[in-house]
C-alpha positions, 0 to 999 in steps of 0.5 A: 460488500461488508466492512470486512471485505472492504478492509481486505480489499484495501489491504490488497491495494496497499500491498500492491501499491507498496510493492510498486513504490519500492521500484520508484526512486526515493525522491519520487515516492511521495508524489507516486503514493499521493497519485495512487491514493488519489486514484483509489479515492476516485475509484472508491467514490464511483464504486460506492456512490450509491451507498453513502454509509459504505462510501464514508467507511471506505473513505475513512480507510483511504484517508489512512492509506498513505501511512499504511503504504509507507509503513508497508514499504518500510517493512518490505525494504527491511525484509529484503535487506534481511534476505540480502544479508542472509544471502551475503553471509551464506555466500561468505560461508561457502 
């Protein structure tokens, strides 16, 4: 797996975790994110144990995943808020 493929894989993982986080109560989100990142870290260690350079590169991504997840959650919630606002306005207009 090359770096571009690794990046795409991590982006899919970030998106999946972020989607799940939106269903978790806000007070529980930091712990949930931490647990998910730890799971990904363990999976990547096993996946890349035979290739030290790929493992190092993957761990660099994993080290920043929590920030990416939090940012993606904000994006998702902002998008949903906008959709709800548009929907509410449409209902008022009808």
